[in-house]
All heavy atoms as atom14 arrays in JSON, in Angstrom:
{
  "sequence": "MNAATTGLVAGTALGFAGYFGGFWAFLLVLVLGAAGLIAGLVVQGDLGLGTRRQR",
  "atom14_mask": [
    [1, 1, 1, 1, 1, 1, 1, 1, 0, 0, 0, 0, 0, 0],
    [1, 1, 1, 1, 1, 1, 1, 1, 0, 0, 0, 0, 0, 0],
    [1, 1, 1, 1, 1, 0, 0, 0, 0, 0, 0, 0, 0, 0],
    [1, 1, 1, 1, 1, 0, 0, 0, 0, 0, 0, 0, 0, 0],
    [1, 1, 1, 1, 1, 1, 1, 0, 0, 0, 0, 0, 0, 0],
    [1, 1, 1, 1, 1, 1, 1, 0, 0, 0, 0, 0, 0, 0],
    [1, 1, 1, 1, 0, 0, 0, 0, 0, 0, 0, 0, 0, 0],
    [1, 1, 1, 1, 1, 1, 1, 1, 0, 0, 0, 0, 0, 0],
    [1, 1, 1, 1, 1, 1, 1, 0, 0, 0, 0, 0, 0, 0],
    [1, 1, 1, 1, 1, 0, 0, 0, 0, 0, 0, 0, 0, 0],
    [1, 1, 1, 1, 0, 0, 0, 0, 0, 0, 0, 0, 0, 0],
    [1, 1, 1, 1, 1, 1, 1, 0, 0, 0, 0, 0, 0, 0],
    [1, 1, 1, 1, 1, 0, 0, 0, 0, 0, 0, 0, 0, 0],
    [1, 1, 1, 1, 1, 1, 1, 1, 0, 0, 0, 0, 0, 0],
    [1, 1, 1, 1, 0, 0, 0, 0, 0, 0, 0, 0, 0, 0],
    [1, 1, 1, 1, 1, 1, 1, 1, 1, 1, 1, 0, 0, 0],
    [1, 1, 1, 1, 1, 0, 0, 0, 0, 0, 0, 0, 0, 0],
    [1, 1, 1, 1, 0, 0, 0, 0, 0, 0, 0, 0, 0, 0],
    [1, 1, 1, 1, 1, 1, 1, 1, 1, 1, 1, 1, 0, 0],
    [1, 1, 1, 1, 1, 1, 1, 1, 1, 1, 1, 0, 0, 0],
    [1, 1, 1, 1, 0, 0, 0, 0, 0, 0, 0, 0, 0, 0],
    [1, 1, 1, 1, 0, 0, 0, 0, 0, 0, 0, 0, 0, 0],
    [1, 1, 1, 1, 1, 1, 1, 1, 1, 1, 1, 0, 0, 0],
    [1, 1, 1, 1, 1, 1, 1, 1, 1, 1, 1, 1, 1, 1],
    [1, 1, 1, 1, 1, 0, 0, 0, 0, 0, 0, 0, 0, 0],
    [1, 1, 1, 1, 1, 1, 1, 1, 1, 1, 1, 0, 0, 0],
    [1, 1, 1, 1, 1, 1, 1, 1, 0, 0, 0, 0, 0, 0],
    [1, 1, 1, 1, 1, 1, 1, 1, 0, 0, 0, 0, 0, 0],
    [1, 1, 1, 1, 1, 1, 1, 0, 0, 0, 0, 0, 0, 0],
    [1, 1, 1, 1, 1, 1, 1, 1, 0, 0, 0, 0, 0, 0],
    [1, 1, 1, 1, 1, 1, 1, 0, 0, 0, 0, 0, 0, 0],
    [1, 1, 1, 1, 1, 1, 1, 1, 0, 0, 0, 0, 0, 0],
    [1, 1, 1, 1, 0, 0, 0, 0, 0, 0, 0, 0, 0, 0],
    [1, 1, 1, 1, 1, 0, 0, 0, 0, 0, 0, 0, 0, 0],
    [1, 1, 1, 1, 1, 0, 0, 0, 0, 0, 0, 0, 0, 0],
    [1, 1, 1, 1, 0, 0, 0, 0, 0, 0, 0, 0, 0, 0],
    [1, 1, 1, 1, 1, 1, 1, 1, 0, 0, 0, 0, 0, 0],
    [1, 1, 1, 1, 1, 1, 1, 1, 0, 0, 0, 0, 0, 0],
    [1, 1, 1, 1, 1, 0, 0, 0, 0, 0, 0, 0, 0, 0],
    [1, 1, 1, 1, 0, 0, 0, 0, 0, 0, 0, 0, 0, 0],
    [1, 1, 1, 1, 1, 1, 1, 1, 0, 0, 0, 0, 0, 0],
    [1, 1, 1, 1, 1, 1, 1, 0, 0, 0, 0, 0, 0, 0],
    [1, 1, 1, 1, 1, 1, 1, 0, 0, 0, 0, 0, 0, 0],
    [1, 1, 1, 1, 1, 1, 1, 1, 1, 0, 0, 0, 0, 0],
    [1, 1, 1, 1, 0, 0, 0, 0, 0, 0, 0, 0, 0, 0],
    [1, 1, 1, 1, 1, 1, 1, 1, 0, 0, 0, 0, 0, 0],
    [1, 1, 1, 1, 1, 1, 1, 1, 0, 0, 0, 0, 0, 0],
    [1, 1, 1, 1, 0, 0, 0, 0, 0, 0, 0, 0, 0, 0],
    [1, 1, 1, 1, 1, 1, 1, 1, 0, 0, 0, 0, 0, 0],
    [1, 1, 1, 1, 0, 0, 0, 0, 0, 0, 0, 0, 0, 0],
    [1, 1, 1, 1, 1, 1, 1, 0, 0, 0, 0, 0, 0, 0],
    [1, 1, 1, 1, 1, 1, 1, 1, 1, 1, 1, 0, 0, 0],
    [1, 1, 1, 1, 1, 1, 1, 1, 1, 1, 1, 0, 0, 0],
    [1, 1, 1, 1, 1, 1, 1, 1, 1, 0, 0, 0, 0, 0],
    [1, 1, 1, 1, 1, 1, 1, 1, 1, 1, 1, 0, 0, 0]
  ],
  "atom14_positions": [
    [[204.71, -219.23, -149.68], [204.29, -220.47, -150.26], [205.47, -221.41, -150.34], [206.5, -220.97, -150.79], [203.71, -220.26, -151.6], [202.22, -220.17, -151.7], [201.44, -220.38, -153.4], [202.02, -219.04, -154.29], [0.0, 0.0, 0.0], [0.0, 0.0, 0.0], [0.0, 0.0, 0.0], [0.0, 0.0, 0.0], [0.0, 0.0, 0.0], [0.0, 0.0, 0.0]],
    [[205.29, -222.64, -150.1], [206.38, -223.6, -150.21], [206.37, -224.22, -151.6], [205.42, -223.86, -152.4], [206.24, -224.63, -149.17], [204.99, -225.49, -149.25], [204.24, -225.43, -150.22], [204.7, -226.28, -148.19], [0.0, 0.0, 0.0], [0.0, 0.0, 0.0], [0.0, 0.0, 0.0], [0.0, 0.0, 0.0], [0.0, 0.0, 0.0], [0.0, 0.0, 0.0]],
    [[207.34, -225.04, -151.89], [207.51, -225.5, -153.22], [206.34, -226.41, -153.68], [205.96, -226.41, -154.85], [208.88, -226.26, -153.32], [0.0, 0.0, 0.0], [0.0, 0.0, 0.0], [0.0, 0.0, 0.0], [0.0, 0.0, 0.0], [0.0, 0.0, 0.0], [0.0, 0.0, 0.0], [0.0, 0.0, 0.0], [0.0, 0.0, 0.0], [0.0, 0.0, 0.0]],
    [[205.89, -227.21, -152.76], [204.68, -228.1, -153.15], [203.43, -227.32, -153.51], [202.76, -227.65, -154.49], [204.35, -229.07, -151.95], [0.0, 0.0, 0.0], [0.0, 0.0, 0.0], [0.0, 0.0, 0.0], [0.0, 0.0, 0.0], [0.0, 0.0, 0.0], [0.0, 0.0, 0.0], [0.0, 0.0, 0.0], [0.0, 0.0, 0.0], [0.0, 0.0, 0.0]],
    [[203.16, -226.22, -152.81], [202.01, -225.41, -153.16], [202.21, -224.7, -154.45], [201.35, -224.61, -155.32], [201.77, -224.34, -152.02], [201.63, -224.99, -150.82], [200.54, -223.61, -152.33], [0.0, 0.0, 0.0], [0.0, 0.0, 0.0], [0.0, 0.0, 0.0], [0.0, 0.0, 0.0], [0.0, 0.0, 0.0], [0.0, 0.0, 0.0], [0.0, 0.0, 0.0]],
    [[203.46, -224.19, -154.67], [203.73, -223.46, -155.91], [203.69, -224.48, -157.11], [203.07, -224.06, -158.16], [205.11, -222.94, -155.89], [205.3, -222.07, -154.78], [205.51, -222.1, -157.1], [0.0, 0.0, 0.0], [0.0, 0.0, 0.0], [0.0, 0.0, 0.0], [0.0, 0.0, 0.0], [0.0, 0.0, 0.0], [0.0, 0.0, 0.0], [0.0, 0.0, 0.0]],
    [[204.13, -225.68, -156.98], [203.96, -226.75, -157.98], [202.53, -227.05, -158.24], [202.2, -227.34, -159.42], [0.0, 0.0, 0.0], [0.0, 0.0, 0.0], [0.0, 0.0, 0.0], [0.0, 0.0, 0.0], [0.0, 0.0, 0.0], [0.0, 0.0, 0.0], [0.0, 0.0, 0.0], [0.0, 0.0, 0.0], [0.0, 0.0, 0.0], [0.0, 0.0, 0.0]],
    [[201.75, -227.16, -157.27], [200.33, -227.39, -157.43], [199.61, -226.35, -158.18], [198.86, -226.63, -159.12], [199.58, -227.61, -155.99], [198.1, -227.79, -156.03], [197.82, -229.16, -156.71], [197.53, -227.81, -154.63], [0.0, 0.0, 0.0], [0.0, 0.0, 0.0], [0.0, 0.0, 0.0], [0.0, 0.0, 0.0], [0.0, 0.0, 0.0], [0.0, 0.0, 0.0]],
    [[199.85, -225.13, -157.83], [199.26, -223.92, -158.5], [199.66, -224.02, -159.98], [198.9, -223.72, -160.89], [199.66, -222.64, -157.8], [199.2, -221.43, -158.62], [198.97, -222.57, -156.52], [0.0, 0.0, 0.0], [0.0, 0.0, 0.0], [0.0, 0.0, 0.0], [0.0, 0.0, 0.0], [0.0, 0.0, 0.0], [0.0, 0.0, 0.0], [0.0, 0.0, 0.0]],
    [[201.05, -224.12, -160.28], [201.51, -224.15, -161.62], [200.94, -225.27, -162.41], [200.58, -225.15, -163.6], [203.05, -224.28, -161.62], [0.0, 0.0, 0.0], [0.0, 0.0, 0.0], [0.0, 0.0, 0.0], [0.0, 0.0, 0.0], [0.0, 0.0, 0.0], [0.0, 0.0, 0.0], [0.0, 0.0, 0.0], [0.0, 0.0, 0.0], [0.0, 0.0, 0.0]],
    [[200.77, -226.4, -161.77], [200.19, -227.61, -162.55], [198.73, -227.39, -162.84], [198.26, -227.75, -163.86], [0.0, 0.0, 0.0], [0.0, 0.0, 0.0], [0.0, 0.0, 0.0], [0.0, 0.0, 0.0], [0.0, 0.0, 0.0], [0.0, 0.0, 0.0], [0.0, 0.0, 0.0], [0.0, 0.0, 0.0], [0.0, 0.0, 0.0], [0.0, 0.0, 0.0]],
    [[198.0, -226.75, -161.87], [196.6, -226.46, -162.11], [196.44, -225.48, -163.24], [195.59, -225.64, -164.11], [195.95, -225.88, -160.83], [196.13, -226.89, -159.78], [194.54, -225.69, -160.95], [0.0, 0.0, 0.0], [0.0, 0.0, 0.0], [0.0, 0.0, 0.0], [0.0, 0.0, 0.0], [0.0, 0.0, 0.0], [0.0, 0.0, 0.0], [0.0, 0.0, 0.0]],
    [[197.23, -224.43, -163.24], [197.17, -223.42, -164.31], [197.53, -224.07, -165.71], [196.77, -223.8, -166.61], [198.15, -222.31, -164.11], [0.0, 0.0, 0.0], [0.0, 0.0, 0.0], [0.0, 0.0, 0.0], [0.0, 0.0, 0.0], [0.0, 0.0, 0.0], [0.0, 0.0, 0.0], [0.0, 0.0, 0.0], [0.0, 0.0, 0.0], [0.0, 0.0, 0.0]],
    [[198.44, -224.9, -165.75], [198.83, -225.65, -167.01], [197.67, -226.61, -167.44], [197.33, -226.7, -168.61], [200.12, -226.42, -166.93], [201.38, -225.53, -166.8], [202.54, -226.44, -166.5], [201.61, -224.77, -168.12], [0.0, 0.0, 0.0], [0.0, 0.0, 0.0], [0.0, 0.0, 0.0], [0.0, 0.0, 0.0], [0.0, 0.0, 0.0], [0.0, 0.0, 0.0]],
    [[197.06, -227.21, -166.47], [195.99, -228.11, -166.73], [194.85, -227.35, -167.34], [194.15, -227.8, -168.41], [0.0, 0.0, 0.0], [0.0, 0.0, 0.0], [0.0, 0.0, 0.0], [0.0, 0.0, 0.0], [0.0, 0.0, 0.0], [0.0, 0.0, 0.0], [0.0, 0.0, 0.0], [0.0, 0.0, 0.0], [0.0, 0.0, 0.0], [0.0, 0.0, 0.0]],
    [[194.44, -226.26, -166.68], [193.34, -225.43, -167.21], [193.64, -224.82, -168.62], [192.82, -224.87, -169.54], [192.96, -224.23, -166.35], [192.09, -224.64, -165.28], [192.45, -224.55, -163.94], [190.77, -225.12, -165.5], [191.65, -224.88, -162.88], [189.93, -225.47, -164.45], [190.31, -225.32, -163.15], [0.0, 0.0, 0.0], [0.0, 0.0, 0.0], [0.0, 0.0, 0.0]],
    [[194.91, -224.47, -168.87], [195.26, -223.88, -170.19], [195.27, -225.03, -171.22], [194.77, -224.78, -172.32], [196.71, -223.3, -170.07], [0.0, 0.0, 0.0], [0.0, 0.0, 0.0], [0.0, 0.0, 0.0], [0.0, 0.0, 0.0], [0.0, 0.0, 0.0], [0.0, 0.0, 0.0], [0.0, 0.0, 0.0], [0.0, 0.0, 0.0], [0.0, 0.0, 0.0]],
    [[195.63, -226.14, -170.95], [195.61, -227.39, -171.79], [194.2, -227.75, -172.13], [193.87, -228.1, -173.22], [0.0, 0.0, 0.0], [0.0, 0.0, 0.0], [0.0, 0.0, 0.0], [0.0, 0.0, 0.0], [0.0, 0.0, 0.0], [0.0, 0.0, 0.0], [0.0, 0.0, 0.0], [0.0, 0.0, 0.0], [0.0, 0.0, 0.0], [0.0, 0.0, 0.0]],
    [[193.38, -227.79, -171.14], [192.03, -228.2, -171.3], [191.16, -227.28, -172.11], [190.45, -227.67, -172.97], [191.36, -228.51, -169.99], [189.97, -229.13, -170.09], [189.8, -230.42, -170.43], [188.84, -228.32, -169.82], [188.49, -231.02, -170.55], [187.62, -228.84, -170.02], [187.39, -230.21, -170.26], [186.12, -230.62, -170.37], [0.0, 0.0, 0.0], [0.0, 0.0, 0.0]],
    [[191.23, -226.03, -171.7], [190.32, -224.96, -172.33], [190.86, -224.36, -173.59], [190.15, -223.88, -174.41], [189.92, -223.92, -171.34], [189.08, -224.37, -170.27], [189.52, -224.49, -168.96], [187.74, -224.77, -170.52], [188.74, -224.93, -167.95], [186.94, -225.21, -169.47], [187.39, -225.33, -168.15], [0.0, 0.0, 0.0], [0.0, 0.0, 0.0], [0.0, 0.0, 0.0]],
    [[192.29, -224.26, -173.69], [192.9, -223.48, -174.74], [193.62, -224.39, -175.75], [194.04, -223.98, -176.81], [0.0, 0.0, 0.0], [0.0, 0.0, 0.0], [0.0, 0.0, 0.0], [0.0, 0.0, 0.0], [0.0, 0.0, 0.0], [0.0, 0.0, 0.0], [0.0, 0.0, 0.0], [0.0, 0.0, 0.0], [0.0, 0.0, 0.0], [0.0, 0.0, 0.0]],
    [[193.82, -225.69, -175.51], [194.44, -226.53, -176.39], [195.92, -226.56, -176.15], [196.5, -226.01, -175.16], [0.0, 0.0, 0.0], [0.0, 0.0, 0.0], [0.0, 0.0, 0.0], [0.0, 0.0, 0.0], [0.0, 0.0, 0.0], [0.0, 0.0, 0.0], [0.0, 0.0, 0.0], [0.0, 0.0, 0.0], [0.0, 0.0, 0.0], [0.0, 0.0, 0.0]],
    [[196.61, -227.19, -177.06], [198.11, -227.39, -176.91], [198.9, -226.07, -176.9], [199.78, -225.93, -176.13], [198.63, -228.37, -177.96], [200.08, -228.54, -177.92], [200.73, -229.25, -177.02], [200.83, -227.95, -178.89], [202.07, -229.47, -176.91], [202.27, -228.07, -178.9], [202.86, -228.85, -177.88], [0.0, 0.0, 0.0], [0.0, 0.0, 0.0], [0.0, 0.0, 0.0]],
    [[198.48, -225.2, -177.79], [199.32, -224.03, -177.93], [199.14, -223.08, -176.73], [200.07, -222.45, -176.35], [198.98, -223.26, -179.25], [199.38, -223.98, -180.44], [198.6, -224.62, -181.31], [200.66, -224.36, -180.78], [199.27, -225.26, -182.27], [200.57, -225.2, -181.98], [201.95, -223.98, -180.3], [201.75, -225.67, -182.57], [203.04, -224.47, -180.93], [203.03, -225.27, -182.07]],
    [[197.9, -222.98, -176.18], [197.78, -222.31, -174.92], [198.6, -222.91, -173.77], [199.17, -222.28, -172.88], [196.27, -222.24, -174.55], [0.0, 0.0, 0.0], [0.0, 0.0, 0.0], [0.0, 0.0, 0.0], [0.0, 0.0, 0.0], [0.0, 0.0, 0.0], [0.0, 0.0, 0.0], [0.0, 0.0, 0.0], [0.0, 0.0, 0.0], [0.0, 0.0, 0.0]],
    [[198.56, -224.26, -173.75], [199.38, -224.97, -172.73], [200.83, -224.58, -172.93], [201.55, -224.28, -171.88], [199.22, -226.48, -172.89], [200.16, -227.28, -172.05], [199.93, -227.56, -170.75], [201.3, -227.83, -172.68], [200.8, -228.38, -169.96], [202.18, -228.56, -171.91], [201.9, -228.85, -170.57], [0.0, 0.0, 0.0], [0.0, 0.0, 0.0], [0.0, 0.0, 0.0]],
    [[201.35, -224.6, -174.1], [202.69, -224.25, -174.42], [203.01, -222.78, -174.03], [204.12, -222.52, -173.48], [203.02, -224.53, -175.82], [204.48, -224.77, -176.17], [205.07, -226.0, -175.47], [204.62, -224.97, -177.65], [0.0, 0.0, 0.0], [0.0, 0.0, 0.0], [0.0, 0.0, 0.0], [0.0, 0.0, 0.0], [0.0, 0.0, 0.0], [0.0, 0.0, 0.0]],
    [[202.13, -221.91, -174.37], [202.35, -220.53, -174.04], [202.38, -220.32, -172.5], [203.3, -219.5, -172.05], [201.24, -219.64, -174.64], [201.24, -218.15, -174.36], [202.46, -217.53, -175.0], [199.98, -217.46, -174.78], [0.0, 0.0, 0.0], [0.0, 0.0, 0.0], [0.0, 0.0, 0.0], [0.0, 0.0, 0.0], [0.0, 0.0, 0.0], [0.0, 0.0, 0.0]],
    [[201.51, -220.94, -171.78], [201.53, -220.75, -170.33], [202.78, -221.38, -169.71], [203.39, -220.76, -168.83], [200.25, -221.45, -169.76], [200.34, -221.52, -168.26], [199.01, -220.71, -170.03], [0.0, 0.0, 0.0], [0.0, 0.0, 0.0], [0.0, 0.0, 0.0], [0.0, 0.0, 0.0], [0.0, 0.0, 0.0], [0.0, 0.0, 0.0], [0.0, 0.0, 0.0]],
    [[203.19, -222.44, -170.27], [204.51, -223.08, -169.81], [205.69, -222.21, -170.05], [206.5, -221.99, -169.11], [204.62, -224.45, -170.5], [205.85, -225.26, -170.12], [205.74, -225.68, -168.7], [206.01, -226.43, -171.08], [0.0, 0.0, 0.0], [0.0, 0.0, 0.0], [0.0, 0.0, 0.0], [0.0, 0.0, 0.0], [0.0, 0.0, 0.0], [0.0, 0.0, 0.0]],
    [[205.85, -221.62, -171.2], [207.01, -220.72, -171.5], [206.9, -219.47, -170.69], [207.93, -219.04, -170.11], [207.01, -220.39, -173.04], [207.98, -219.31, -173.31], [207.34, -221.68, -173.72], [0.0, 0.0, 0.0], [0.0, 0.0, 0.0], [0.0, 0.0, 0.0], [0.0, 0.0, 0.0], [0.0, 0.0, 0.0], [0.0, 0.0, 0.0], [0.0, 0.0, 0.0]],
    [[205.76, -218.84, -170.57], [205.67, -217.55, -169.85], [205.91, -217.88, -168.33], [206.46, -217.08, -167.61], [204.34, -216.97, -170.08], [204.14, -216.37, -171.46], [202.73, -215.76, -171.65], [205.16, -215.35, -171.77], [0.0, 0.0, 0.0], [0.0, 0.0, 0.0], [0.0, 0.0, 0.0], [0.0, 0.0, 0.0], [0.0, 0.0, 0.0], [0.0, 0.0, 0.0]],
    [[205.43, -219.03, -167.86], [205.7, -219.47, -166.43], [207.18, -219.62, -166.2], [207.7, -219.2, -165.1], [0.0, 0.0, 0.0], [0.0, 0.0, 0.0], [0.0, 0.0, 0.0], [0.0, 0.0, 0.0], [0.0, 0.0, 0.0], [0.0, 0.0, 0.0], [0.0, 0.0, 0.0], [0.0, 0.0, 0.0], [0.0, 0.0, 0.0], [0.0, 0.0, 0.0]],
    [[207.9, -220.23, -167.12], [209.33, -220.45, -166.92], [210.1, -219.03, -167.02], [210.94, -218.86, -166.22], [209.82, -221.33, -168.07], [0.0, 0.0, 0.0], [0.0, 0.0, 0.0], [0.0, 0.0, 0.0], [0.0, 0.0, 0.0], [0.0, 0.0, 0.0], [0.0, 0.0, 0.0], [0.0, 0.0, 0.0], [0.0, 0.0, 0.0], [0.0, 0.0, 0.0]],
    [[209.71, -218.22, -167.86], [210.23, -216.85, -167.92], [209.89, -216.09, -166.63], [210.85, -215.36, -166.11], [209.71, -216.08, -169.08], [0.0, 0.0, 0.0], [0.0, 0.0, 0.0], [0.0, 0.0, 0.0], [0.0, 0.0, 0.0], [0.0, 0.0, 0.0], [0.0, 0.0, 0.0], [0.0, 0.0, 0.0], [0.0, 0.0, 0.0], [0.0, 0.0, 0.0]],
    [[208.77, -216.25, -166.1], [208.48, -215.59, -164.84], [209.27, -216.14, -163.69], [209.77, -215.39, -162.81], [0.0, 0.0, 0.0], [0.0, 0.0, 0.0], [0.0, 0.0, 0.0], [0.0, 0.0, 0.0], [0.0, 0.0, 0.0], [0.0, 0.0, 0.0], [0.0, 0.0, 0.0], [0.0, 0.0, 0.0], [0.0, 0.0, 0.0], [0.0, 0.0, 0.0]],
    [[209.5, -217.42, -163.75], [210.3, -218.1, -162.65], [211.7, -217.56, -162.67], [212.36, -217.28, -161.68], [210.26, -219.63, -162.92], [211.15, -220.41, -161.93], [210.8, -220.27, -160.45], [211.27, -221.86, -162.34], [0.0, 0.0, 0.0], [0.0, 0.0, 0.0], [0.0, 0.0, 0.0], [0.0, 0.0, 0.0], [0.0, 0.0, 0.0], [0.0, 0.0, 0.0]],
    [[212.4, -217.52, -163.82], [213.64, -217.03, -164.05], [213.8, -215.61, -163.57], [214.72, -215.2, -162.91], [214.18, -217.28, -165.51], [214.36, -218.74, -165.76], [215.45, -216.53, -165.73], [214.54, -219.13, -167.18], [0.0, 0.0, 0.0], [0.0, 0.0, 0.0], [0.0, 0.0, 0.0], [0.0, 0.0, 0.0], [0.0, 0.0, 0.0], [0.0, 0.0, 0.0]],
    [[212.84, -214.78, -163.97], [212.84, -213.36, -163.6], [212.7, -213.26, -162.01], [213.42, -212.42, -161.4], [211.71, -212.56, -164.3], [0.0, 0.0, 0.0], [0.0, 0.0, 0.0], [0.0, 0.0, 0.0], [0.0, 0.0, 0.0], [0.0, 0.0, 0.0], [0.0, 0.0, 0.0], [0.0, 0.0, 0.0], [0.0, 0.0, 0.0], [0.0, 0.0, 0.0]],
    [[211.84, -214.02, -161.51], [211.65, -213.96, -160.05], [212.98, -214.45, -159.32], [213.31, -213.83, -158.35], [0.0, 0.0, 0.0], [0.0, 0.0, 0.0], [0.0, 0.0, 0.0], [0.0, 0.0, 0.0], [0.0, 0.0, 0.0], [0.0, 0.0, 0.0], [0.0, 0.0, 0.0], [0.0, 0.0, 0.0], [0.0, 0.0, 0.0], [0.0, 0.0, 0.0]],
    [[213.62, -215.41, -159.79], [214.85, -215.86, -159.19], [215.99, -214.82, -159.34], [216.81, -214.57, -158.43], [215.28, -217.21, -159.8], [214.53, -218.39, -159.46], [215.01, -219.64, -160.17], [214.53, -218.66, -157.92], [0.0, 0.0, 0.0], [0.0, 0.0, 0.0], [0.0, 0.0, 0.0], [0.0, 0.0, 0.0], [0.0, 0.0, 0.0], [0.0, 0.0, 0.0]],
    [[216.03, -214.13, -160.49], [217.03, -213.08, -160.61], [216.79, -211.93, -159.64], [217.67, -211.47, -159.02], [217.01, -212.57, -162.09], [217.82, -211.34, -162.29], [217.67, -213.66, -162.99], [0.0, 0.0, 0.0], [0.0, 0.0, 0.0], [0.0, 0.0, 0.0], [0.0, 0.0, 0.0], [0.0, 0.0, 0.0], [0.0, 0.0, 0.0], [0.0, 0.0, 0.0]],
    [[215.54, -211.5, -159.6], [215.17, -210.36, -158.63], [215.44, -210.8, -157.22], [215.89, -209.91, -156.43], [213.65, -209.97, -158.93], [213.22, -208.99, -157.74], [213.54, -209.36, -160.21], [0.0, 0.0, 0.0], [0.0, 0.0, 0.0], [0.0, 0.0, 0.0], [0.0, 0.0, 0.0], [0.0, 0.0, 0.0], [0.0, 0.0, 0.0], [0.0, 0.0, 0.0]],
    [[215.17, -211.97, -156.84], [215.32, -212.5, -155.55], [216.8, -212.61, -155.1], [217.24, -212.62, -154.03], [214.65, -213.8, -155.31], [214.55, -214.26, -153.91], [213.8, -215.57, -153.77], [213.02, -215.85, -154.69], [213.86, -216.23, -152.73], [0.0, 0.0, 0.0], [0.0, 0.0, 0.0], [0.0, 0.0, 0.0], [0.0, 0.0, 0.0], [0.0, 0.0, 0.0]],
    [[217.65, -212.76, -156.25], [219.08, -212.96, -155.98], [219.53, -214.39, -155.97], [220.75, -214.66, -155.62], [0.0, 0.0, 0.0], [0.0, 0.0, 0.0], [0.0, 0.0, 0.0], [0.0, 0.0, 0.0], [0.0, 0.0, 0.0], [0.0, 0.0, 0.0], [0.0, 0.0, 0.0], [0.0, 0.0, 0.0], [0.0, 0.0, 0.0], [0.0, 0.0, 0.0]],
    [[218.73, -215.34, -156.27], [219.04, -216.68, -156.21], [219.68, -217.2, -157.52], [220.32, -218.27, -157.57], [217.85, -217.56, -155.9], [217.42, -217.46, -154.45], [218.13, -217.02, -153.68], [216.21, -217.72, -154.28], [0.0, 0.0, 0.0], [0.0, 0.0, 0.0], [0.0, 0.0, 0.0], [0.0, 0.0, 0.0], [0.0, 0.0, 0.0], [0.0, 0.0, 0.0]],
    [[219.56, -216.37, -158.61], [220.15, -216.76, -159.87], [220.87, -215.51, -160.38], [220.23, -214.43, -160.62], [219.06, -217.2, -160.84], [219.37, -217.56, -162.18], [220.25, -218.88, -162.1], [218.21, -217.79, -163.05], [0.0, 0.0, 0.0], [0.0, 0.0, 0.0], [0.0, 0.0, 0.0], [0.0, 0.0, 0.0], [0.0, 0.0, 0.0], [0.0, 0.0, 0.0]],
    [[222.18, -215.64, -160.64], [222.94, -214.51, -161.25], [223.12, -214.74, -162.72], [223.31, -215.81, -163.16], [0.0, 0.0, 0.0], [0.0, 0.0, 0.0], [0.0, 0.0, 0.0], [0.0, 0.0, 0.0], [0.0, 0.0, 0.0], [0.0, 0.0, 0.0], [0.0, 0.0, 0.0], [0.0, 0.0, 0.0], [0.0, 0.0, 0.0], [0.0, 0.0, 0.0]],
    [[223.02, -213.74, -163.43], [223.11, -213.84, -164.93], [224.49, -213.45, -165.42], [224.73, -213.46, -166.57], [222.02, -212.95, -165.63], [220.63, -213.44, -165.39], [219.71, -212.51, -166.22], [220.43, -214.77, -165.87], [0.0, 0.0, 0.0], [0.0, 0.0, 0.0], [0.0, 0.0, 0.0], [0.0, 0.0, 0.0], [0.0, 0.0, 0.0], [0.0, 0.0, 0.0]],
    [[225.41, -213.07, -164.5], [226.77, -212.66, -164.9], [227.55, -213.94, -165.26], [227.18, -214.99, -164.94], [0.0, 0.0, 0.0], [0.0, 0.0, 0.0], [0.0, 0.0, 0.0], [0.0, 0.0, 0.0], [0.0, 0.0, 0.0], [0.0, 0.0, 0.0], [0.0, 0.0, 0.0], [0.0, 0.0, 0.0], [0.0, 0.0, 0.0], [0.0, 0.0, 0.0]],
    [[228.61, -213.64, -165.96], [229.5, -214.84, -166.28], [230.19, -215.33, -165.16], [230.59, -214.53, -164.24], [230.51, -214.32, -167.35], [231.31, -213.29, -166.8], [229.84, -213.88, -168.71], [0.0, 0.0, 0.0], [0.0, 0.0, 0.0], [0.0, 0.0, 0.0], [0.0, 0.0, 0.0], [0.0, 0.0, 0.0], [0.0, 0.0, 0.0], [0.0, 0.0, 0.0]],
    [[230.27, -216.64, -165.06], [230.99, -217.19, -163.92], [232.17, -218.0, -164.5], [232.05, -218.85, -165.35], [230.01, -218.24, -163.23], [228.81, -217.56, -162.62], [227.94, -218.63, -161.87], [226.8, -217.95, -161.43], [225.85, -218.59, -160.69], [225.94, -219.84, -160.5], [224.8, -217.93, -160.27], [0.0, 0.0, 0.0], [0.0, 0.0, 0.0], [0.0, 0.0, 0.0]],
    [[233.27, -217.78, -163.86], [234.51, -218.42, -164.26], [235.03, -219.07, -162.95], [235.15, -218.52, -161.92], [235.61, -217.45, -164.8], [235.22, -216.82, -166.07], [236.29, -215.99, -166.61], [235.81, -215.27, -167.8], [236.63, -214.54, -168.49], [237.8, -214.27, -168.17], [236.17, -214.0, -169.66], [0.0, 0.0, 0.0], [0.0, 0.0, 0.0], [0.0, 0.0, 0.0]],
    [[235.4, -220.34, -163.22], [235.99, -221.07, -162.08], [237.44, -221.47, -162.31], [237.67, -222.46, -163.0], [235.17, -222.36, -161.76], [233.75, -222.04, -161.4], [232.94, -223.36, -161.13], [233.52, -224.41, -161.1], [231.62, -223.24, -160.89], [0.0, 0.0, 0.0], [0.0, 0.0, 0.0], [0.0, 0.0, 0.0], [0.0, 0.0, 0.0], [0.0, 0.0, 0.0]],
    [[238.34, -220.7, -161.91], [239.76, -220.9, -162.0], [240.49, -220.61, -160.63], [240.07, -219.72, -159.93], [240.34, -220.12, -163.05], [239.98, -220.62, -164.39], [240.8, -220.0, -165.49], [240.48, -220.54, -166.77], [241.18, -220.48, -167.8], [242.35, -219.89, -167.72], [240.83, -220.91, -168.91], [0.0, 0.0, 0.0], [0.0, 0.0, 0.0], [0.0, 0.0, 0.0]]
  ]
}
């Protein structure tokens, strides 16, 4: 999936959560989606969680 398709799916999920579940469901889906994104980037190797020093 490319970035546009992923954004469309995420936006649709947030829209459904906001419409059917209210603000708190929207917020929960947003936070869990961000956590999943970060975890996926770490597993994929695009985001390192180690300390970075530039000297």
